[in-house]
N, C-alpha and C positions, 0 to 999 in steps of 0.2 A: 088500820085506813087512814085515808085519807080527810080533813074535815069536810062534812057534806059540803060546807061554801065551794071549797076548790074544785069539784066536779062541773065540768060544763053540757052544755044543754045534751051535746052529742054525747058524750058518758053518760046521763039519763035515759035518752032513746034504748042505749044498749043496757040500759040494766047493771050498767058496772058496779055503783053504790051497793046496791043488792049482792051482785057477786063477790064484791073486795069483805061485804060485811060477811057474808056464807063463810067467805075461805077463812077470813081471820078466828071465823068463831070456831073453827075447825083444827084450826091450827093449836088455838089455846087447851081447846081440849084433849090434842094430845101431847101438848108439852104436860098438862097436868096430870095426865095418866102416865107417861112416861116417867116425870121426877118423882113420882111415890112407887116405884119400882125398886126390887132391893139389887144390892150389886151382886156381879157375879162374882168377886172376890175383894171383899171389906176393907178398907184401911184400917190399920190396928196403930195402935198407942195414940190416940190423937192427943190426949192430956196434954204431952209434952210440947205439945205447936199453938195450946192457946197463948194467945197475947204476945204470940211474934208476927213476923212478914214473911207471907204464905206465898210463891207465885208455883203454878199449876199450869200444866202444859197437858192439851187434851192428844193423846199418841192415836197413831192411825196408822198400822201396817209398815211401819218403819223403823227396826229397832236401830239401827244403823245412826239416824237423827235422833234419837232420844241418848243414844251413848254418845255422841259430839255434846250434845247440849247440856247431859249432866255433868261432865266434867267439865266444861266452860263455868258452867256457873258455880263449880264448887269453886275453881280457881280464882275466878273475875267476881261475882258476886256471893259472899261467903256466908254471909250472918242472913241469909234466907233458909224457911224450910220449902225443898222444892218436891212438889207433889206432882207423879205421873196418872194422869186419869186416862186409862185405856178404850179407846172407843173401836178398839179393830176388831174388824169380822172373821178374818182367818185365823182358825186357834193356832198355828205354827208364831204368825207373827206376834201375836201375844203372848204363847211363851216364853219366845226370844225376848222381846220385849221386860218381862217380866225378871227373867232372868238379868238383863242389863242393871234393871231399876236395882233388883235384893246385890248385884255386886259394887252399886256403886251408891250403895244405902239411901237409895231414894225412895218414901213410901208410896207405896203403886195401889192404885186401887181399879178392878175393871169394872165398869161402868156395866147397866144392864142391855140386852140386845137391842137394837136401834130397831124402833119399825119402820125404818126407810133402809135402804139398800143401793136404790140406782147411783149410776156417778153425777146425774147432775142433782142429785139430793144432796149433795155434798156439803152446803151450806148451810141447811136445814139440818143436818147429820149433825153439823157440829154446835149450829146454835145449840140443840138438844143437849148436847155432852156436856156444853158452858152451862145450862140451867140446873142440870141435873146435880153438877159441881158444886156448884153456887149453894143449891137446895140443901145436900147431902154430907157434905164437906165443909165447905166453907162460914156458913152460918152454923152448923154445932160447934165449929172450934172455935170463934170467936178470937181472929185474928188481931193484932193491932191494926194490920193493911194486911189488901193481897192483890194480887195479878192477874190476868191470864196472858200465856204466852203462846204465839205458834211452835210446833214441836221443832220447825226448821228454822228458827229463829235465835242467833250465838250472839253471845256477847264475846269483843274481843279485846277488850280491855276491863280493870278493872272499871266497875261501876254501881251505882248504889240508884238503882231506879225509882227508889222510892225515897229519894231525899226531896223530890219537890212539894211531896202531901206535905213537910210540914210549913207551906204558904199556899197550899191550896187542895181541895177535898180529892181530886182527881189530878191523873196523868197520863199522858201516853202519846199515841200516832193519832193523829186527831183527820178524818176525813168531812167531806159537806156535800149537799146535793143543796142547792141552793142558800136557804135563812139555816134549815135544817143540820144538823151535825152529830157526830157521834166519836167515841172513842175505837177503834178498829180493834176486834178482838183479838188480834195476834201480839198485842203489846200494849197493854191496859191495867193500871194502877188505878187503887181506888183505898181511899182511908175507910176501913170497917165501921167506925161509928159514924159516918156521916149516911153510910148507904143502907144501912143495917136494917131498919124499919121498913124502905121501899120496895116495892114490887116490883122487881128487876126481872126483866126478861132479855137476855141475852142474844134472842135469835133475828132475824130480818125484821124489816117490816119491807117490804119489796115496794107495795104499793105507794112510798115516798120516797122509793130508791132506795133505800139505806140498809145495807150489806151486813152480815153478823154482828150482833153490837147494838145494831139501828133501831131496835124496839124498844130501847132505854131512849128515844129521846121524850119522848113524852112524860116519862116520871120522873126521867131525872137531869139531859142536857137542856132540854129548853129551859129548865128553872137557874142555870148557870149562867153567867156573862162571858160569854167565849174571849172578848176584846182582851179581859181582864186576867188568861190565864196563859202560861205556858204549856205551850207539846213539844213532843220529839222534833229535831231538824231530822226531816224527811225526803230520800231523794231516791230514782231508778235510777239504772245503768245498767249497758248490756254485763252479763259475765264476762264477754268475753270479744276484741273487735270485730266485725262485721256481723255479728248477731243481731237483728233490729225487732224478732218478732216479741211478741209481749213474753212468751214462754220461756225467752232469754234473759228473761230480766233478773236481777236482785233489787234487793230495796234495803235499804239503808234509812233504821230508826236513830238517831243517834251515833251509838259505836255500835250498835247493836246490827249484825245482817241475816237478813233474812233470805231465805234461799228463793222462795216463792214455786211454791209447787204446783204452778199452772202448766209447765211442762208434761210430769208426771200423770196429772188427771186429765189431759187433753190427749195423752197416749204418744206423747213424742220422747219417747223412751232413750234414744240417743243424746237429745237434748239435754234431759235429766239428769242422764249418767256422765256426759260432758260438765255439767255446772256442778254437780256433787263432787265431780274427782276435781277440780279448780277449788273448790270451797275447801276440799280435807287438805288441799297443798298448801294453801294461804292460813288455815287453822294450826298446819304439823306443828309447827315449833311450841304451840301452848298447849297441845293434847299430849306431846311426848315427855314435856319438862313436870 
């Protein structure tokens, strides 16, 4: 929640600080309950991952995206451990994602069942999945560095997303709301020793306007000088001429292409299918060789 001094007299008359505090405590209790649950399918052979660089993706109902991403990471970002942390609700999708991971030699873990199921809770579900993966996968492994990426963001050229961590403790796609800022959880890299003892929370901080990953503002980002850090070059553009809706956008983070799943989440199935087909055609030369 916001510092008390940032609430207006109108906020106090409507008891917003109280309701925000109650909702924040409820979220924290839900998070702590969830991260203590066991995996439905646990990760195996983690000892070989210790001290290496990890990239984890939260898979959700889209085996094709995982297949594309896994193959492109193997081609363009080969010296990392790519972990598929599956939050899928649908059993068929989960089975297909696990099969893709096994076929492409990607470590797979199926997360506990989410207490949230509604579409409008997508960001909160994502935050719970990230926190579970941080607590139960990344921290026990103790990698050299780690990153989170969305399941529909794809490298399009050879890249080392961890290279900037030689000069700074974090790197990724930065978003800000006023003076507050955070790394978008769809492309965020961290030097593990720098953050391992911090009470990280990869969820939202909606009362400060911060999306998934923004809850780390108080424990991490506010203590870093944003002006002295490098972040990805980021831009949005329509996936084809004439498409001007938010659902028709793709995002570039350096040379990584983010499909942006808004169309699928908002029910624009035709737009989502067209966008996926365009991206597959663009990436086909890299996927076939």
